[in-house]
C-alpha positions in Angstrom: -37.1 -74.0 -32.3 -35.3 -77.0 -30.0 -31.8 -75.4 -31.4 -32.7 -71.7 -31.0 -33.5 -72.8 -27.2 -30.5 -74.7 -27.0 -28.6 -71.5 -28.0 -30.2 -69.3 -25.4 -29.2 -71.3 -22.8 -26.1 -71.7 -23.2 -25.3 -68.2 -24.1 -27.4 -67.3 -20.7 -25.3 -70.3 -18.6 -21.7 -68.8 -20.8 -22.5 -64.9 -19.5 -23.3 -65.8 -15.7 -20.2 -67.3 -15.9 -18.2 -64.9 -17.6 -19.6 -61.9 -14.9 -19.2 -64.3 -12.2 -15.1 -64.4 -13.0 -14.9 -60.6 -13.2 -17.0 -60.4 -10.1 -14.5 -62.8 -8.5 -10.6 -61.7 -9.8 -11.6 -57.9 -10.6 -13.9 -56.0 -9.0 -12.7 -54.5 -5.3 -15.8 -53.9 -3.5 -15.2 -51.4 -0.7 -16.3 -53.2 2.5 -18.7 -51.1 5.4 -18.8 -52.0 8.6 -22.3 -51.0 10.4 -21.9 -51.1 14.4 -24.3 -49.9 17.1 -21.6 -47.7 18.2 -23.2 -44.0 19.2 -20.1 -42.1 17.9 -19.8 -39.5 15.5 -18.6 -40.7 12.5 -15.1 -39.2 11.5 -14.4 -38.5 7.9 -10.8 -37.9 6.4 -11.0 -35.4 3.8 -7.5 -35.3 3.0 -5.1 -37.8 2.2 -2.2 -35.2 2.5 0.3 -36.0 5.8 -1.1 -33.6 9.0 1.8 -31.6 10.5 1.3 -32.2 13.9 3.3 -29.3 14.9 1.4 -26.8 13.1 -2.1 -28.4 12.8 -3.6 -26.4 15.9 -3.0 -22.9 17.5 -0.1 -23.2 19.8 -1.9 -23.2 23.4 -0.7 -20.4 25.6 -0.2 -20.5 29.5 -0.6 -17.5 31.2 -0.1 -18.7 35.2 3.8 -18.7 34.8 3.8 -15.0 33.6 0.9 -14.2 35.7 2.8 -16.0 39.0 6.1 -14.1 38.5 4.1 -10.4 38.1 1.3 -10.6 40.6 3.3 -10.0 43.7 5.9 -7.4 42.1 2.6 -4.8 41.0 1.8 -2.8 44.1 -1.5 -1.1 44.6 -0.4 3.6 45.3 -2.8 6.0 47.0 -2.0 9.2 46.2 -3.1 11.9 49.4 -3.4 15.0 47.2 -5.3 18.5 48.8 -7.5 20.1 46.9 -6.9 24.0 46.5 -10.3 24.9 47.0 -13.7 25.1 44.9 -13.1 27.7 41.9 -15.4 30.1 44.0 -15.5 34.1 44.6 -14.2 33.6 48.3 -10.9 31.4 46.8 -10.7 35.2 44.8 -11.0 36.7 48.1 -9.5 34.7 50.9 -7.6 32.5 48.8 -8.0 28.5 48.6 -5.9 27.4 51.6 -8.7 28.1 54.1 -11.0 26.0 51.6 -8.5 22.9 51.1 -9.6 19.2 51.9 -7.7 16.5 51.6 -8.7 14.0 48.2 -7.3 9.9 47.8 -6.1 9.0 44.2 -4.9 5.1 43.3 -3.1 3.6 41.2 -0.6 0.9 40.2 3.0 0.7 40.8 5.6 -2.1 39.1 8.7 -2.9 41.4 11.6 -3.2 39.7 14.6 -3.6 42.4 14.3 -5.9 45.4 15.8 -2.9 47.7 12.5 -1.0 46.9 12.6 1.2 43.7 9.0 1.0 41.8 8.2 2.8 38.6 4.4 4.3 38.0 2.9 6.9 36.4 3.5 10.6 37.0 0.1 11.2 36.9 -0.5 9.1 39.5 1.9 10.4 42.2 1.5 13.8 40.7 1.1 16.4 43.4 1.3 14.0 46.6 1.5 15.4 49.8 1.7 11.6 51.2 2.5 8.3 49.2 1.2 5.1 50.5 2.1 1.5 48.6 0.6 -1.5 49.4 2.1 -5.0 48.6 0.1 -7.6 47.2 1.0 -9.1 50.7 -0.8 -6.3 52.1 2.3 -5.0 53.9 2.0 -1.0 53.3 4.9 0.9 53.3 5.3 5.2 52.9 7.0 6.2 49.6 9.1 8.8 48.5 9.7 10.4 45.1 13.0 9.9 43.5 12.0 11.9 40.6 9.5 12.5 37.6 8.9 13.1 33.8 5.5 14.9 32.8 6.7 14.4 29.4 6.7 10.6 29.3 4.0 10.6 32.0 6.8 7.8 33.9 7.9 8.7 38.0 10.5 6.8 39.6 9.3 6.2 44.0 10.9 4.2 46.4 10.0 2.3 50.1 12.2 0.8 52.6 11.6 -2.8 52.9 12.7 -5.3 55.6 13.6 -7.6 53.5 14.3 -7.9 49.6 10.9 -8.0 47.3 10.2 -9.7 44.2 10.6 -7.5 41.0 9.9 -7.8 37.3 12.7 -7.6 34.7 12.9 -4.8 31.9 12.0 -6.8 28.7 12.8 -5.0 25.7 9.8 -3.7 23.5 11.5 -3.0 20.1 11.1 -6.5 20.2 7.2 -6.8 20.5 5.3 -7.8 18.1 1.9 -6.9 17.0 -0.5 -10.2 18.3 2.0 -11.2 20.7 0.0 -12.0 23.6 0.4 -10.0 27.2 -1.0 -9.6 30.5 -2.1 -5.9 32.4 -1.5 -6.3 36.0 -2.6 -3.7 38.5 -5.6 -2.6 40.5 -8.6 -1.5 38.8 -11.4 0.3 40.6 -9.2 -1.0 43.9 -9.0 -4.5 43.0 -6.3 -5.1 43.9 -3.5 -7.8 41.6 -5.9 -8.1 38.8 -4.6 -9.8 35.9 -6.3 -9.2 32.6 -4.7 -10.7 28.9 -5.0 -9.4 25.6 -2.6 -8.6 22.7 -0.4 -6.4 21.3 -2.4 -4.3 18.7 -0.3 -1.6 17.5 3.1 0.1 18.1 4.3 3.6 17.6 0.7 4.8 18.9 0.8 8.2 18.5 -2.1 9.9 20.9 -1.2 13.2 19.4 1.4 13.9 22.8 4.5 12.9 20.2 5.3 10.2 21.8 5.0 6.2 20.6 3.0 4.2 22.9 2.0 -0.2 23.0 -1.5 0.1 21.9 -3.3 -3.3 23.6 -6.6 -4.8 23.9 -5.8 -6.1 27.5 -8.8 -4.9 29.6 -7.3 -1.7 31.4 -9.4 0.2 33.7 -8.7 3.6 36.4 -6.5 2.4 39.1 -4.2 0.8 36.1 -2.5 3.3 35.9 1.6 2.7 36.5 1.2 -0.9 36.3 3.1 -4.0 34.4 2.2 -5.0 31.0 4.1 -8.2 30.5 4.5 -10.9 27.9 3.9 -14.1 28.4 7.9 -14.5 29.9 6.9 -12.5 32.4 8.9 -9.7 31.6 8.4 -5.8 31.3 7.7 -4.7 28.2 5.2 -1.4 29.0 3.5 0.7 31.9 0.0 1.0 31.4 -1.0 4.3 31.1 -3.6 5.2 29.3 -6.9 4.5 27.9 -9.0 6.3 25.2 -13.0 6.2 26.2 -16.3 8.4 26.3 -17.2 7.1 29.0 -13.4 6.8 31.0 -14.1 2.9 31.6 -12.4 0.4 29.2 -13.5 0.2 25.8 -11.7 -2.4 24.1 -8.4 -0.6 23.9 -5.5 0.9 25.9 -1.7 2.4 25.6 1.6 1.8 27.2 5.0 3.4 27.3 7.2 1.0 25.9 9.5 -0.4 28.1 12.7 0.5 26.5 11.3 4.6 26.9 10.5 3.7 30.9 13.8 2.0 31.6 15.5 4.7 30.1 13.8 7.5 31.9 14.2 5.6 35.0 17.9 5.2 34.7 18.3 8.5 33.8 16.7 9.9 36.6 18.7 7.5 38.5 22.2 8.7 37.7 21.3 12.5 36.0 18.4 13.2 38.4 16.5 14.2 35.5 15.8 13.1 31.5 18.3 13.3 29.3 16.6 13.9 26.2 18.4 13.5 22.8 17.1 14.5 19.6 17.9 14.7 15.7 17.0 18.2 15.2 14.8 18.3 12.0 10.7 19.4 11.9 8.4 17.4 9.9 5.0 18.4 8.2 1.9 17.5 10.3 0.0 14.9 8.1 -3.6 15.7 6.1 -2.8 19.1 6.6 -2.6 21.8 3.2 0.6 22.4 3.6 1.5 18.1 3.6 -1.2 18.0 0.4 0.4 21.0 -1.6 4.1 18.8 -0.8 2.9 15.8 -1.8 3.8 14.5 1.2 0.8 13.6 3.1 0.7 9.7 2.0 4.7 9.4 1.8 5.8 6.2 4.0 8.4 7.7 6.3 8.9 10.8 8.0 9.6 13.8 5.5 12.2 16.4 6.8 10.6 19.8 6.1 13.6 21.8 7.9 16.7 21.5 9.8 17.1 23.3 13.3 20.4 25.4 13.8 23.8 23.7 14.9 21.7 20.5 15.6 23.2 17.4 15.3 20.8 16.6 12.2 22.6 20.0 10.9 25.8 19.1 11.6 25.5 15.8 10.0 24.3 16.7 6.6 20.4 16.3 6.4 18.8 18.4 4.0 15.4 19.6 3.7 13.3 17.3 1.3 15.4 13.9 2.7 12.6 11.2 3.4 13.4 9.2 6.7 13.1 5.6 6.2 15.2 3.9 9.3 17.3 4.7 12.0 19.7 2.0 13.0 17.8 -1.3 12.5 14.2 0.5 13.2 11.7 0.8 10.2 10.3 4.3 10.0 7.0 4.9 8.8 5.6 7.7 10.5 6.5 10.1 13.0 6.0 8.3 16.1 8.0 5.2 15.0 10.9 7.8 14.9 10.1 9.4 18.0 9.3 6.3 19.6 13.3 5.5 19.2 14.9 8.5 19.2 13.2 9.2 23.1 15.4 6.1 24.4 18.5 8.0 23.5 20.4 10.3 25.2 22.7 13.7 23.6 26.1 12.0 22.6 24.5 9.2 21.3 25.4 8.2 17.4 22.5 6.6 15.4 22.4 5.6 11.6 19.8 7.1 9.7 18.9 6.0 6.5 17.2 8.2 4.4 16.0 9.1 0.6 17.4 11.4 -1.0 15.6 12.4 -4.7 15.3 8.5 -5.2 18.8 7.4 -3.9 19.2 5.6 -0.4 22.1 6.5 1.8 22.8 6.0 5.6 23.8 9.6 7.5 25.4 8.9 11.4 23.7 11.0 13.3 25.0 12.5 17.0 22.1 13.6 18.9 22.2 16.9 20.7 20.2 18.0 23.6 17.3 20.0 23.0 17.8 23.7 21.9 14.1 25.1 22.3 11.4 24.6 24.6 7.8 25.9 25.1 7.8 27.8 29.0 5.5 27.5 31.4 2.5 30.5 32.1 2.9 32.3 29.2 3.6 29.7 26.3 6.3 31.4 24.6 8.8 29.2 22.7 12.2 29.8 23.0 15.2 28.7 21.6 19.3 28.7 22.9 21.2 31.2 21.0 23.5 29.9 18.0 26.5 31.5 17.6 25.4 33.8 14.8 22.6 35.1 17.1 25.4 36.1 20.0 26.8 38.0 16.9 23.7 39.5 15.8 22.1 40.2 19.3 25.6 41.5 20.7 25.0 39.1 24.1 26.9 36.0 24.9 23.9 34.3 27.6 19.9 34.5 27.0 17.0 32.4 24.8 15.6 33.9 21.6 11.8 33.8 21.1 10.4 31.9 18.5 6.8 31.3 18.7 4.0 34.0 20.5 0.5 32.4 21.3 -2.2 34.3 20.1 -2.7 36.5 23.1 0.7 38.3 23.0 1.2 39.0 19.8 0.9 42.7 19.9 3.6 43.0 22.6 6.3 42.3 19.7 8.2 39.5 21.1 9.5 37.9 18.4 12.3 37.5 17.5 14.3 39.5 20.8 15.8 37.9 23.2 15.2 37.3 26.8 18.3 38.2 28.9 16.2 38.0 32.5 13.2 37.7 34.2 12.8 39.9 37.2 16.1 40.4 38.8 17.6 36.6 37.5 19.4 36.1 34.5 18.7 34.0 32.3 21.2 31.9 30.6 19.6 29.0 28.5 16.1 27.6 27.6 16.9 25.4 31.2 17.1 28.9 33.1 13.6 30.2 31.3 11.9 26.7 31.9 13.0 27.2 35.8 12.7 30.7 36.6 8.7 30.4 34.4 7.8 27.8 36.5 8.5 29.5 40.1 6.0 32.4 38.7 2.6 32.1 40.3 -0.8 32.6 38.9 -1.8 35.6 39.7 1.4 37.0 40.6 3.0 40.1 39.2 6.5 39.5 37.0 8.9 41.4 34.0 11.0 40.1 31.5 14.0 42.1 30.0 14.5 41.8 26.3 16.9 42.8 24.0 16.1 43.3 20.1 19.2 42.8 17.4 19.5 46.8 17.1 21.1 46.3 21.1 17.7 48.0 22.7 17.1 46.8 25.8 13.1 47.0 26.5 11.4 45.8 30.1 7.8 44.4 30.0 5.8 43.9 32.8 3.1 41.0 33.0 0.3 41.1 35.4 
């Protein structure tokens, strides 16, 4: 019994020595220090090295861009005269006696120190008097240098006593989706208002065959004609439109890209009007039965349906069925991509068109030409300049060929004939047709002289 007790004590003592040795030499217990600090504990969840340059979103500073642009954006006030109320008294006595002044307002961007200002055409349209107010409250009377209703861009001019702050045009083609932008303007007559947002989309088509920048920077009535700038203060767009059921901002707005606005301004200053170069193709509208039937409704690119005769595309050898993938370095995924880039070019400019033809990619240089067709104002018929074939067929040197007739004039037998005269004025080309039809009053009687492919002349009177 005594031997068993002795063995138990020896075993117990040996176990204690072994355990103590292990704890002393091998066990590395973690030491926790508890303090009375009230700070939240910080726990490292990863042993990976953290990159200091990419650890967080880079801070964006808008103050520099705002300081550089706010003094170069002006308030434009447009005094017009209404033309009556549309009542029966206007019919008998005319609208002049019932006219009354109306005041509209928008914004504009100073683009040169000597007082040239770019704005929207709809801001200055039908102006009897234009007043420009600077950010320092100085006011000047402005004159219209020129405008283009198609792009909704206008150029006006004031005569300042000293050089003005101005904004330089940026390159809107280099603008990226997600890039920070500022909208500067005068919404609701609140002068020098700056709002921030990002570029939401590029080449947005609003049904005008035109390409817009879309942004979520707040834009409201009065912002029209104001500046859309990047964080460097470069002008990348002219704020133009919103789509809204209420008429006020609902989350997105649209701007004419600066490359297009710059080209329109330069054309007005150099030529007096806008020089528009076109490829000379027609395409199919998406979501139409024709596009679905041809299997091109979901195509990535622009499907060429037909080629306009004697156009740049015709001369270069583009064909029906080609799919345009790029123009120069600009990727083309939809028609607005194509028109947005080509509209920044002039007749005579050459562009490299990348197409896919029956599965094979090829690059074809195309010289842009002046538009050969137009829809004339007033009666809305579509006319085209005569081709050499038309001149031989109709035995005429000048005139315009009717290629499209609205429904209300289908019974007149106009389609396919050549207009050679409007009243007593000769029509040589679509420019003459546009000018002469534009000069016809809504209630004025006028006549057009036509010739058919057998040489027969006829005169139609419209009233």
